[in-house]
Every structure is written in C-alpha cells, then in structure tokens.
C-alpha positions in Angstrom: 83.1 129.9 78.5 80.0 131.2 78.9 78.9 133.5 76.7 75.8 135.8 76.7 72.2 134.6 75.4 71.0 135.5 72.1 67.8 137.5 73.1 67.6 138.4 69.2 67.6 135.0 68.1 65.1 133.7 70.3 62.7 136.5 69.5 63.4 136.1 65.5 64.1 140.1 65.1 67.1 141.9 64.4 69.2 144.1 66.8 68.2 147.1 64.9 64.4 146.5 64.9 64.4 145.9 68.6 66.2 149.0 69.4 63.5 151.1 66.9 60.7 149.0 69.6 62.3 150.0 72.4 62.9 153.8 71.7 58.9 153.8 71.1 58.0 151.8 74.2 59.4 152.6 77.9 58.1 149.4 79.2 59.9 146.8 76.5 62.7 148.9 76.9 62.6 148.2 80.9 61.9 144.7 80.2 64.7 144.3 78.0 67.4 146.0 80.1 66.0 143.4 83.1 66.2 140.3 80.9 70.1 141.9 80.3 70.9 142.5 83.8 69.7 138.8 84.5 71.4 137.6 81.7 74.4 139.2 82.7 74.5 137.6 86.5 74.2 134.6 84.8 77.0 134.6 82.7 79.0 135.9 85.6 77.7 133.1 87.5 78.8 130.5 84.7 82.5 132.1 84.6 82.5 131.4 88.6 83.1 135.5 89.0 79.7 135.6 91.1 80.7 133.8 94.1 79.4 130.6 96.0 76.2 130.5 93.8 74.8 127.2 93.9 73.3 124.7 91.3 69.7 125.6 92.4 70.1 129.2 92.7 72.1 129.5 88.9 68.9 127.1 87.7 66.2 129.5 89.8 68.6 132.6 87.9 67.7 130.8 84.0 64.0 130.9 85.4 64.0 134.4 85.9 65.6 135.2 82.8 62.7 132.4 80.6 60.4 134.5 82.9 61.7 137.9 81.8 61.7 137.1 77.9 58.0 135.6 78.2 57.3 139.0 79.5 58.8 140.6 76.4 56.9 138.6 73.6 53.6 138.9 75.6 54.8 142.7 75.0 56.1 142.4 71.4 53.8 143.8 68.9 52.6 141.0 66.7 54.2 140.1 63.2 53.2 140.5 60.1 
C-alpha cells in the first residue's frame, strides 16, 4: 500500500516546527503546499486511483516532488 512521503524526516524538522515557520513565511507555506499536492498525486498513482499513469509519468512526478523538496530546503532558514 502506498504511503505519504515523510517530508518532516527528510527536513529533520518536526511538524510543529515546520508549521511555525510556514505561518511566518507565505512563500514557504506555498512551497510546502505544492510539495504536499505532488506527494498526494504520487500516492494516488501508486494506489492505482490516478487512472492509467505510466511508469515514466510517475517517475517524472517523483522528480517534480524532489525538486519541490529541494526548493523547500533552499528556502528554510539555516539551522542552529
């Protein structure tokens, strides 16, 4: 069964910490929303509920998710 990707683990940040950062930064909020939409599309595709998505389309979607995560990482303030 497909599972949602764990963005918090990848960023080494808790859900609460990211929530606080998102509430103070509209751009970060937008980037995380975009990431979550892409991740949801991947979960649907892997579950087979996204129609007839080819392996190549799924691969491109995963690459798009990785780019979205990189954009979040680039936008996060440096950790202490």
